[in-house]
N, C-alpha and C positions, 0 to 999 in steps of 0.2 A: 266481273267488274267492268266498268268503262274506264279505259286508260288512254290518256293523251301522251304521246311520246314525241320528243323532239330529237332529231339527230343532227349533229353539227356538219357544216359544209366541209370542214377539214376531214371528217370521216369519209367523205366521198372523194376528196382530193387532198391527200396528205401532203404535208410540207415536203418539198423536194421532188415530188412526183411530177412527171410531165402531164399536162392537162389533156391528154388524148382521150377520146371517147371510150376506147376499149378499157383504159385504166379506170375511168370513173364508173363504167358499167360493172366492172369486176368488183369494185368497192361497194357498189350498191347491192350486189348479190350477197357479199359478205355481211353487209348490214342487215339485210333481210333474214339471213340465216340466224342471226342473233335474236331477231324479233319474232320469227315464225312461231316458236313455242308459246309466246304470250298471245299471239293472234289466234292460235288454235283454241284457246280457252277463254278469251275475253273479247269484249268490244274494244276495237283498237282504232285510234286516229293517229296518223303519223305526220308530223311536220318535219321540215328540213331546212338547214341553212343553205346559203348560196354565196357567201363572201368571196371565196376564190373564183367561183364561176362568173359572178356578176362583174367582178373586177377585170377578169380576162375579156369578157364581152365588151366592157367599156373601153379597154385598150384597143380592141379591134375596130370598134365603131369610131373612135377618135382618129384612127389611122386610115380609115376608108376614104379614098379620094372621090368616090361617087356621092358621098353625103355632103350636103351643104352645111349641116350641123350634126354632131353625134346624136345617137339615140338617147333620150332621157332615161333616168334610172327606173321610172315606173315601167317603161317598155322593156328595158333590159331585165327587170325583175320578172316580168311575164314570160320572157324567153327562157329564163332559168327554171321557172315553174314547169313549163312544158317539157324541157329537156330532162331535168332530174325526176320529175313526176313520171315520165315515161319509163325511165330505168327502174324506178322503185315499183311501179305498177306491174311491169312484166316480171320482175323478180318475185313479187308477192304472188302473182298468178301461178307461177311455176312452183313456188314453195307450198302453196295452199290450194291444190287442185279441187275444183268444185266450189270454192268460196268466191263470192262476188267481191271485186276490188274496183275502186274508182279513184282516179287522180283528177282533181279539179283545179282550175284556175280560180283564185279568189282575191278579193280586195280587202285592204285594211283601212278603216276610217281613222284619220288623224285630224288634229286641229290645225288650221292654217295659222293660228296665233301661237303655236308651240314654239318656245324659245330655242328649241334645238335647231331650228332652221338658221339661226345665227351663230351656232356653235357646233360644228361638225365633230363627231366623236366615233362614228361607226367605221371599223376597219373593213376595207374591201381590197381585193386584188392581191398581187404578188408582194413579197417582202423585198426590201432594198437595204443597202447600207445608207447611212445618214447623208453622205455627200450626194449619192445618186438620187435619193428621195427628194432632197431639196432642189436639185437641178430640175427634176421632172416637175416639181411643184411650180417652179418659176416659168418653165416652158409651157405648161399646160393649164395653169391657173388652178392647180389642185391645192387642197389643204392636206398636210401630212403630219404624222405624229409617231412617236416611238411606240413600238409594240414589243416589249421585252428588249432583247438585244438588237432587234431589227427596226426598220421604219416601214410604214405602209400609208397608203392613201386613206383619208377619213372623209366621210360624207355625213350630212344631217341624218339624225335618227330620232324622229318625233315619237312620242308615246302613243302606242296603239289604244284606240278607244273601243273598237268593235270590229270583228270580222263580218263583213257585209253579208256573206253567204252562209251565216251560221244556221239558219233554218234549213237550208238545203243539206248541209252536213248532218244535222240532226235527223232529217228524214232518211238519209242513207243509212245511218246507224240503226234506226228502227227496223230497216229491212235486212239487217245482218251484214251490211257491207263494210269491208275494211276501207278506210278513207285515207288518202294521201292529199294533204291540203296545206295552205298557209306557207307555201315554200318561200324561203327568204323573208319570213315575217309577213308575207302577203304584199300585194301590189299597193303602194301607198296612195291614198286618194283623200281629197277633202270635199266637203259639200259646199257648193256655191251658195253664198248668202242671198243672192238675188232670186234664183229660181230653184234652188234645192238640188240641182244636178251634181253628179259626181264628176270629178276630174282628177287626173293623175298629177303627182307632184314629184319634184326632183329630190328624192330621199331614199333611204333604206330603213325599214322598220326592223328593230331587233327581233330576231326569230324567237328567242326565249320569252320575252315579254309578251309578244303576240300569242304565243302558244299558251301562256298562262291565262290570258284574256279568253281565248277560245275554250280552254279546259273549264274555266269557271262558268262560262255561258252554256256549256254542254252538260253541266252537273256531273263532271267526271269524278270518279272515286280517287284517282291517282294521276299525278303528273310526273313524268320521268324526263329529265334533260340529260341526254346521253352524248358524251363527248370523247376526247382522246386522253383524258386523265381519270384515274381511278376514284378520286374523291376530292372534295374541297380541302385545301390546306390552310391550317392556321399558321400565321407567320410566313406567308408566301413571300419569297424573295429574300428572306432572312437566313441566318446561319443554321437554324434548326426547325424547319417547317414540319408540322405534324398533321396527319389526316384527321378530319372530323368525321366520325362515323354516324353519330346521331346528334340532333340539335332541335331546339325550338326555334321559331322565327326570331324571337327576341335575342336569343343567344347568337344566331348568325349575324344579326344586324349590328351587334357590338363589335364585330370584326371589321377589318379594313381590306377590301378587295379591289383589284384594278378595274377602273370604270369601263375600259374598252373590251374586257374579256370575261373574267369571272363575275364581276360586279352585277351585270344584268341577269346572269343566271341565278345568283343568290337572291336578287330582288324578285325575280319571277317565282321562285319556289316559296319565298316568304309570303309574297302576296297571295298566292294560291291557297296555302295552308291557313293563313289568317282569315281569308274570305270564306272558305268552304269547310274548314276543319278536316280536310282530306290529307292524305299522305303525298308528299312530293320528295323528289330525290335528284341528286346529281351524281353521275358516275360514268364509267367506261361503257361503251356500246356493247362490248362482248360480255359484260356482266349484267345485261338487262334483267334476266330472270332472277338472278341472285339479289339484285338491287330491290326488286319488288318484294322479295321474300325477306328483306331486311338484313341480308348477309353480306352486302358489299355496298360501296358508294357512301355518299352522305345522305342520310334519310332524315327528313324534316317532318315532324308531327307536332300538334299542339302541346303535347306533354313531353316530347323528346324521346318517347318510348316506342312501342310497337304500333301496328296498324290501328288507326282510330276507328271507333264505331261511329256510324253516321245515321 
């Protein structure tokens, strides 16, 4: 099968961990250990988040006295694609000797008229208490919002329209290559109305929505969104949350999920299954093989049952 897999930025830098390179590289190796069995049997495309990493680089850039202005988020996104892509590339090569692996930088086309540019919602960077977050927002011109019990910076997150390098990714898959791409949702770009040229924009594309767009355009059989929770919870934040093991897109859409975290994941899996009829799922990274087998996570199919025929 052709499977597109997204791993969260928090899987590479867990809450409370120091953002040292060695820590993140060790996490990348553990992530690949969970994915290697799937890569050994299937065509695999791996995307990854970059929220903690891009936020850290944004802080460093803002504090650098040598810069007249901080690096914009499209450039920071490209930096994280190279950094995280390198760690995953090397871990995959070591786990799959003899298999070709490629990590590529790629761009995600968004609309310059997307209303998200006027309403930042995407969490990036470290967590703060409310007082500290609002102080930093006043000092640095940030937008901040509550992320559960904590507060974080938020930036615009326009809807992904297309991964610009889709044809290149497809060609690599035809050659049997394991592909790492669309890191952090891809580098956000718009097409200039005057001359059709691409240019970067100050935004972060949601990784899960971009992954769903990529999976659909690659005719993938399955889409797996792997994170640090074992399943989607019905009644999240309430007194008695319960895991959802199987669902149809319509059933999931009737639930209420946080816009800045689980909401985009649910939208991504619903969109993929509605458009393609394929299986999609949300669950824990370490359960990747079990999720594909329908034995863990939240599995979404048109019927809410097993793997659909295509």
